[in-house]
N, C-alpha and C positions, 0 to 999 in steps of 0.2 A: 132519254139516259144522258148519263150523263160521263163526260169524257174520262177516259184513265188517264190520270197523271204518269208521266213520265218521265223517272229519275235519272239525272245521270250525277257518278259520282269520280272523285277522281280522272277524269276526261280531258285529253286537252284537244281542243278543234284550233288545225291551220290553215290561215287563208281560205275559209267558208265563204262564202259568199250569201251572205242573209238577205240584199236588198231589195227593199219591196216585200218581200215574202213575212208570211203569218205565223207567229211561233206561240203555239198553246199548252197549256196543262204542261208545263216542263218545271222540273226542279234543277239547276247544276248547282250541288255540291264541292267544292276544290277542286273546282275545274279552271285550266288556264285555256285564253283564247286567245290566239297569236296570229297576225294580221289579220284578220277577221271582220269582216263588210256590214255594218245592219243601220244602213243609210235606208232611212225613211221602213225602215222594217218595223215591225208593230209585236213589241212582246209584253203586251198588255195581258196580266197575271200572271207573266213566269216568276221562278222566285233564282236567285244567284248566292248562292251564302259561303264566303272566303273563299270566291274567285278572283281569279286574277285579267284584266284588259292586256293586251300590251299589241301595240301598232293599231289597233283597231280604231273603224271610223264609225261613229253614229252622229252622222249630223241628218238630224229631221227623225231622229228615232222615238218612237212611243211607247211609253212605260207607265199609263194608268193600272194605276195597282201593283208592277212590278217590284218587287224587293229586293234589296243592295243589303246585303248583312255582311261586313266588314271586305265592300268590294274594294280592290287596288288596283286603277288604269295608272299604267305608263306610257310612255308618250302616244296617245289616243287626241285624235279630231274629235270632238263633242261641241257638234255648232246646234243651238235652236232646241236643245232637250230640255221639256217640260219638267224638272223632279219634282214641283210643288205636287202630280198628280201620283208620286209613287206608294207604295203601300209606308206608311208610316212606325210599322214596327219594325220593319227589316229596312233601316234606313242607317247605311255609315259607312263611309270611302274613306279612302287616302285617294289625294291625285299628283304624278309626279310628271312633271315636263309635260303636262296635259295643252293640248289647245283647248275653253271649257268657255268660246265664246257664243255672247246669244242665249244663254239658259234664263231659266228663271229657278229658284230654290225657294219662290214667297213662303213665307208661315210655317218652313219647315223647319227640324232641330236639328245642328249639326255641329253640337258643341267639342271640340278637339277634333277636330277635322283638318290635315292636313294639306295643304296645295302648296309643289314645292315647287316651283320655277314654272308655274302655269300661266299662260296667259286668260286672261277672266271678261277681256271687252266685252263690252255693254251686259255684262250678266246682273240680276236683276237678285239681292240678297234679303228684300222688303221682308221686316217682319221676319226674319230669320234670326232662331239663336245660334248664332256661332263662337259662346263664349271660350274661352281657353283655346279657340283653330290657331292656325297660325299660317300663313302667306307669307311664304320663304321665297325671295326674290321673282315677283310675280307681279303683271304688270296689270293693276286695277284699273284703265284708262275706262269712264265710263261706264266704272260697274255703279250701281244704284245698292247704299245702306240706308233706309228709309224703318225705321221705329226698329231697328236693326240690335240684338243684345250680343255686342263686340266687347263685353268682359274679360279684362285676361287675355284679350287675341292680342298676335306677336304681331307686328306690321315695322318692323326694324327695316329689313330690308325690301318692302314692299314698294311701285312705286305708280304713280297718275290716278293717285287715290284722290277723292274728294268726299269728306266724311263731315257731317254738319254735328258735331256734338252738343249744337241742343236737340234734336230726335232721334238721339241715338244713345244706347248706353256703353259707355268709352270705360267707368270704374276699371282703374288698373290693367287698359292698353298698354302695350310697348311702342315706343316709336322712337325710331330716328332722330336727333336735335337737327338732320339737315334735308327732312323732307316734313318738318313739322305744317308746310303751305299747304297741303292737303286737308286738314283741319281746319284752314282760314281763308280755302277758296273764295266765301262767298261775300267777304269782306273788302274782295278785289284789292288787296295789299299788294305792294312792290316792294318786297322781301329784297336785299343784300343781304351777299354772304363776303366780309373785307376780307382777306387772304391772309 
C-alpha cells in the first residue's frame, strides 16, 4: 500500500527540530520555515514549492529526489548538502546571506540563480549550467568550477574565486578589473596594483 501524500499549504513552521528525522511523502506549497533545524534529516522525495527558509540549519541534510522550486534561503547554514541528487524538474533557488559550504551541485542546471552575500567555500559547481547567475559579494574560496557554463554570470563583487577560462564557458561573464587574478591563478603570476 502506497503512503498518502500530506500537503501543507501556506503554513509557517517556527523553530521545529527535524534533526535526524525522516520526512516522507510531503508537499509544501508557499510555506515558511523559520529557525528550523534539518541537520542530518532525511527529506528524500519531498517537494518544496515557493517556500522560504529563514535562519534554518541544513547541515548534512539528505535531499535525494527532493524538489525545490522557487525556494528562497535567507541566512541559512547549508553544509555538505548534495543538491545534485535533487529532483531536476523542481530545481530553482535563491540564496541570501547563507553559509553554503562543502555542498555539491554537480551536473545541475541553475540558470539565473542569485547568490547574495553568501559564503560558498569548497562548493562544487562542476558541470553546472550557471548562465546569467549572480554571485553578489560572495566568498568563493576553494569553490570548484570545472566544465561549468558561466556565460553572462556576474562575478564583479565576488572574491577568492579561481576559474580556469580554458575548461569553463565564460562568454560575456562579468568581472571587476580589480579581481581578475582569479582567472589567472594557475599561471602563478605576481600581480601588482599601482596606486
